[in-house]
N, CA, C and O of each residue as an XYZ file, in Angstrom:
388
protein
N     216.833   -177.193    -89.620
C     216.637   -176.087    -89.136
C     217.873   -175.048    -89.303
O     218.504   -174.733    -88.294
N     218.171   -174.595    -90.379
C     219.122   -173.773    -90.379
C     219.249   -172.619    -89.706
O     220.333   -172.169    -89.335
N     218.150   -172.087    -89.517
C     218.309   -170.634    -88.766
C     217.712   -171.375    -86.643
O     217.118   -171.110    -85.599
N     217.911   -171.618    -86.829
C     218.227   -171.950    -85.190
C     219.344   -171.335    -84.036
O     220.252   -172.126    -83.782
N     219.361   -170.864    -83.775
C     220.006   -169.957    -82.556
C     220.091   -170.406    -80.703
O     219.426   -169.995    -79.753
N     221.218   -171.412    -80.791
C     221.447   -171.827    -79.566
C     221.579   -171.135    -78.728
O     222.537   -170.365    -78.783
N     221.001   -171.110    -77.987
C     220.859   -169.743    -76.798
C     221.694   -170.868    -75.092
O     222.054   -170.465    -73.987
N     221.683   -172.186    -75.665
C     223.319   -172.082    -74.336
C     224.454   -171.626    -74.585
O     224.775   -171.017    -75.606
N     225.086   -171.873    -73.733
C     226.827   -171.151    -73.562
C     226.922   -172.431    -74.099
O     227.062   -172.403    -75.322
N     226.886   -173.848    -73.475
C     227.389   -175.306    -74.191
C     225.930   -175.677    -74.821
O     224.735   -175.480    -74.600
N     226.863   -176.396    -75.823
C     225.758   -177.942    -76.388
C     225.890   -178.319    -75.665
O     226.805   -178.202    -74.849
N     224.351   -179.390    -75.698
C     223.652   -180.506    -74.679
C     224.000   -181.824    -75.500
O     223.731   -181.667    -76.691
N     224.435   -182.868    -75.252
C     224.819   -184.355    -75.716
C     223.523   -184.838    -74.412
O     223.245   -184.606    -73.235
N     222.855   -185.942    -76.033
C     222.357   -186.842    -75.200
C     222.959   -187.887    -74.969
O     223.718   -188.224    -75.878
N     222.899   -188.923    -73.597
C     223.564   -189.274    -73.340
C     222.495   -191.055    -72.377
O     221.374   -190.968    -71.874
N     223.099   -191.980    -72.420
C     222.719   -192.877    -71.754
C     223.456   -193.947    -71.196
O     223.477   -195.141    -71.495
N     224.096   -193.257    -70.270
C     224.606   -194.332    -69.228
C     224.498   -194.476    -67.953
O     223.419   -194.124    -67.476
N     225.260   -194.874    -67.268
C     225.342   -195.586    -65.576
C     226.042   -194.196    -64.641
O     227.193   -193.905    -64.316
N     225.307   -193.847    -64.524
C     225.723   -192.612    -63.566
C     226.045   -193.150    -61.292
O     225.422   -193.974    -60.622
N     226.596   -192.713    -61.092
C     226.866   -193.302    -59.511
C     227.161   -191.272    -58.753
O     227.693   -190.240    -59.164
N     226.464   -191.702    -57.590
C     226.040   -190.426    -57.203
C     225.927   -190.610    -55.494
O     225.527   -191.594    -54.871
N     226.477   -189.173    -54.925
C     226.614   -189.381    -53.130
C     226.365   -188.018    -53.028
O     226.504   -187.107    -53.844
N     225.927   -188.045    -51.747
C     225.855   -186.551    -51.487
C     227.020   -186.093    -50.752
O     227.780   -186.796    -50.086
N     227.097   -184.506    -50.994
C     228.493   -184.106    -50.430
C     229.266   -184.065    -48.807
O     230.295   -183.447    -48.534
N     228.414   -184.936    -47.833
C     228.490   -184.976    -46.433
C     228.056   -186.501    -46.056
O     227.864   -186.735    -44.863
N     227.835   -187.908    -47.323
C     227.207   -188.838    -47.236
C     228.457   -189.923    -47.890
O     229.225   -189.319    -48.638
N     228.604   -190.626    -47.810
C     229.489   -191.890    -48.202
C     228.055   -193.227    -49.070
O     228.139   -194.344    -49.580
N     226.855   -192.191    -48.788
C     226.270   -193.868    -49.407
C     225.911   -193.404    -50.845
O     225.326   -192.430    -51.321
N     226.653   -194.778    -51.446
C     226.397   -194.212    -53.002
C     224.946   -195.060    -53.728
O     224.710   -196.218    -53.383
N     224.320   -194.556    -54.437
C     223.006   -194.096    -54.983
C     223.674   -194.593    -56.863
O     224.761   -194.695    -57.431
N     222.208   -194.768    -57.196
C     223.300   -195.118    -58.503
C     221.670   -194.754    -59.302
O     220.593   -194.905    -58.724
N     221.933   -193.960    -61.580
C     220.833   -193.479    -61.669
C     221.417   -194.093    -63.300
O     222.334   -194.913    -63.352
N     220.715   -193.539    -64.593
C     221.253   -192.889    -65.642
C     221.322   -191.752    -66.283
O     220.418   -191.336    -67.007
N     222.231   -191.253    -66.103
C     222.623   -190.276    -67.135
C     221.853   -190.199    -68.409
O     221.690   -191.116    -69.214
N     221.283   -188.650    -68.499
C     219.929   -188.441    -69.823
C     220.904   -187.477    -70.547
O     220.748   -187.669    -71.753
N     221.632   -186.738    -70.380
C     222.124   -185.771    -71.188
C     223.835   -184.938    -70.244
O     224.311   -185.187    -69.136
N     224.280   -183.971    -71.320
C     225.481   -183.382    -70.731
C     226.287   -182.661    -71.742
O     226.842   -182.842    -72.826
N     226.142   -182.049    -71.136
C     226.949   -180.248    -71.391
C     228.180   -180.452    -70.778
O     228.428   -181.460    -70.115
N     228.934   -179.578    -70.961
C     229.925   -178.665    -70.093
C     229.891   -177.931    -69.298
O     230.957   -177.659    -68.747
N     228.318   -177.077    -68.739
C     227.772   -176.781    -67.427
C     227.126   -177.721    -67.089
O     227.166   -177.814    -65.862
N     226.362   -178.712    -67.676
C     225.600   -179.945    -66.121
C     225.304   -180.695    -67.080
O     225.443   -180.720    -68.303
N     224.518   -181.787    -65.639
C     224.139   -183.199    -66.885
C     222.605   -182.886    -65.781
O     222.219   -181.939    -65.096
N     222.085   -184.272    -66.105
C     220.986   -184.782    -66.249
C     220.546   -185.730    -65.682
O     220.034   -186.169    -66.712
N     220.219   -186.622    -64.790
C     219.672   -187.860    -64.965
C     218.765   -188.779    -64.503
O     218.623   -187.923    -65.376
N     217.944   -189.651    -64.045
C     216.805   -190.148    -63.719
C     217.390   -191.256    -62.569
O     218.292   -192.085    -62.690
N     216.392   -190.897    -61.237
C     216.991   -191.386    -60.321
C     215.047   -191.913    -59.552
O     213.924   -191.731    -60.022
N     215.557   -192.620    -58.166
C     214.627   -193.237    -58.034
C     214.010   -191.874    -56.988
O     212.797   -191.762    -56.810
N     214.709   -191.186    -56.542
C     214.889   -189.579    -55.277
C     214.754   -188.354    -56.296
O     215.118   -187.980    -57.411
N     214.158   -188.055    -55.427
C     213.873   -186.348    -56.103
C     214.769   -185.505    -54.839
O     214.336   -185.620    -53.692
N     216.059   -184.638    -55.086
C     216.792   -184.075    -54.142
C     215.395   -182.897    -54.652
O     214.354   -182.824    -55.306
N     216.456   -182.035    -53.670
C     216.491   -179.958    -53.211
C     217.607   -179.498    -53.430
O     218.792   -179.828    -53.412
N     216.776   -178.411    -53.702
C     217.309   -177.546    -54.954
C     218.668   -176.810    -54.236
O     218.778   -176.132    -53.214
N     219.649   -177.265    -55.258
C     220.896   -176.482    -53.925
C     222.065   -177.691    -53.413
O     223.136   -177.415    -52.873
N     221.604   -178.990    -53.708
C     221.890   -179.991    -53.336
C     223.506   -180.526    -53.268
O     223.847   -180.991    -54.356
N     224.416   -180.559    -52.392
C     225.678   -180.763    -53.331
C     225.906   -181.942    -53.356
O     225.825   -182.483    -52.253
N     226.283   -182.870    -54.570
C     226.413   -184.240    -55.246
C     227.710   -184.116    -55.217
O     228.402   -183.146    -54.909
N     228.112   -185.615    -55.704
C     229.886   -185.701    -56.297
C     229.025   -187.332    -57.342
O     228.638   -188.466    -57.061
N     229.106   -186.549    -58.435
C     228.602   -187.777    -59.743
C     229.752   -188.378    -59.911
O     230.772   -188.077    -59.291
N     229.653   -189.391    -60.880
C     230.409   -189.979    -61.746
C     230.074   -191.313    -62.792
O     229.760   -192.503    -62.764
N     230.314   -190.441    -63.515
C     229.885   -191.082    -64.955
C     230.536   -191.963    -65.528
O     231.739   -191.774    -65.710
N     229.723   -193.528    -66.098
C     230.415   -194.371    -66.463
C     229.762   -194.625    -67.291
O     228.561   -194.752    -67.051
N     230.385   -194.861    -68.972
C     229.999   -194.462    -70.207
C     230.462   -195.757    -70.583
O     231.448   -196.202    -69.996
N     229.558   -196.849    -72.021
C     229.844   -198.178    -72.215
C     230.431   -197.629    -73.648
O     230.076   -198.225    -74.665
N     231.131   -196.749    -73.730
C     231.962   -196.359    -74.937
C     233.139   -195.422    -74.911
O     233.077   -194.608    -73.989
N     233.964   -195.349    -75.516
C     235.103   -193.987    -75.876
C     234.527   -192.751    -76.360
O     235.331   -191.823    -76.437
N     233.602   -192.562    -76.629
C     233.010   -191.274    -77.328
C     232.909   -190.202    -75.619
O     233.041   -188.979    -75.652
N     232.733   -190.757    -74.673
C     232.578   -189.760    -73.951
C     233.515   -190.540    -72.146
O     233.117   -191.650    -71.790
N     234.168   -190.129    -71.632
C     235.124   -190.963    -70.598
C     235.036   -190.732    -69.595
O     234.908   -189.529    -69.369
N     235.042   -191.463    -68.653
C     234.348   -191.103    -67.760
C     234.810   -190.480    -66.464
O     235.995   -190.576    -66.142
N     233.910   -189.826    -65.680
C     234.177   -188.316    -65.432
C     233.753   -188.378    -64.010
O     232.999   -189.283    -63.652
N     234.256   -187.326    -63.027
C     234.025   -187.749    -61.907
C     233.917   -185.968    -61.386
O     234.861   -185.183    -61.297
N     232.468   -185.700    -61.105
C     232.270   -183.835    -60.742
C     231.826   -183.474    -59.285
O     231.882   -184.406    -58.483
N     231.527   -182.636    -58.965
C     231.113   -182.025    -57.919
C     230.161   -181.155    -58.549
O     230.519   -180.232    -59.281
N     228.411   -181.535    -58.173
C     227.150   -180.417    -59.018
C     226.385   -179.746    -58.338
O     227.417   -179.650    -57.673
N     225.718   -179.244    -57.875
C     224.832   -178.836    -57.454
C     223.323   -178.871    -58.059
O     223.266   -178.385    -59.189
N     221.902   -179.419    -57.459
C     221.013   -180.062    -57.691
C     219.969   -177.725    -58.014
O     219.889   -176.678    -57.372
N     219.361   -178.457    -59.809
C     218.818   -177.109    -59.774
C     217.260   -177.659    -60.033
O     216.320   -176.909    -59.771
N     217.015   -179.083    -60.591
C     215.451   -178.870    -59.554
C     215.543   -181.111    -60.305
O     216.107   -181.789    -61.164
N     214.479   -181.255    -59.094
C     214.290   -182.447    -59.590
C     212.503   -182.749    -60.141
O     211.441   -182.372    -59.646
N     212.786   -183.518    -61.263
C     211.000   -183.117    -61.989
C     210.777   -184.908    -61.876
O     211.549   -185.783    -62.265
N     209.446   -185.049    -61.206
C     208.610   -185.881    -60.948
C     208.433   -186.772    -62.571
O     207.869   -185.987    -63.332
N     208.659   -187.791    -63.122
C     208.118   -188.791    -64.233
C     206.693   -189.154    -64.344
O     205.971   -188.746    -63.435
N     206.241   -189.732    -65.136
C     205.222   -190.692    -64.842
C     205.412   -192.464    -64.371
O     204.458   -193.146    -63.998
N     206.509   -192.862    -64.462
C     206.672   -193.662    -64.253
C     207.447   -194.134    -62.701
O     207.864   -195.282    -62.551
N     207.566   -193.070    -61.596
C     207.420   -192.749    -60.500
C     209.276   -192.296    -60.073
O     209.570   -191.902    -58.945
N     210.175   -192.432    -61.033
C     210.731   -192.236    -61.392
C     211.345   -189.974    -60.804
O     210.454   -189.255    -60.353
N     212.620   -189.470    -60.950
C     213.093   -188.679    -60.865
C     213.338   -187.880    -61.938
O     212.588   -187.091    -61.363
N     213.707   -187.208    -63.108
C     214.740   -186.437    -63.438
C     215.922   -184.998    -62.350
O     215.571   -183.887    -61.952
N     216.861   -185.482    -62.250
C     217.629   -184.292    -61.338
C     218.292   -183.685    -62.520
O     218.877   -184.376    -63.354
N     218.232   -182.823    -62.568
C     219.373   -181.558    -63.009
C     220.077   -180.923    -62.424
O     219.622   -180.298    -61.466
N     221.733   -180.805    -62.821
C     222.530   -179.762    -61.965
C     223.892   -178.802    -62.858
O     224.347   -178.740    -64.001
N     224.042   -178.417    -62.045
C     224.992   -177.876    -62.759
C     226.419   -178.415    -62.098
O     226.651   -178.535    -60.896
N     227.214   -178.675    -63.084
C     228.583   -178.899    -62.485
C     229.174   -177.859    -62.254
O     229.153   -176.965    -63.099
N     229.728   -177.732    -61.279
C     230.490   -177.435    -60.375
C     232.621   -177.305    -60.650
O     233.553   -176.664    -61.135
N     232.214   -178.449    -59.897
C     233.965   -178.763    -60.781
C     234.195   -179.820    -60.939
O     233.454   -180.472    -60.204
N     235.137   -180.749    -61.776
C     235.614   -181.884    -62.319
C     237.012   -182.130    -61.212
O     237.961   -181.392    -60.948
N     236.737   -183.145    -60.856
C     237.707   -184.237    -59.586
C     238.564   -184.324    -60.360
O     239.575   -184.973    -60.091
């Protein structure tokens, strides 16, 4: 695909690493599986759906040196159900910690 025109501001990387997250108003830590990451957003698989606009703090815990650990504040843009009963959550990165 030499004529592919990327329409995103940042390239999306496929990722497979653990993610922990908590709601902005809670100390309860949840876990999931990060599936993609870009300079502007992140998507991950989790057991629950979350509402549009919900603020979260996330921590990526990669198992290799290609992607360093990261803590960020994000805002949910969508939660899509998957066939296995889990949800794919996509969020916009608002700031890095």
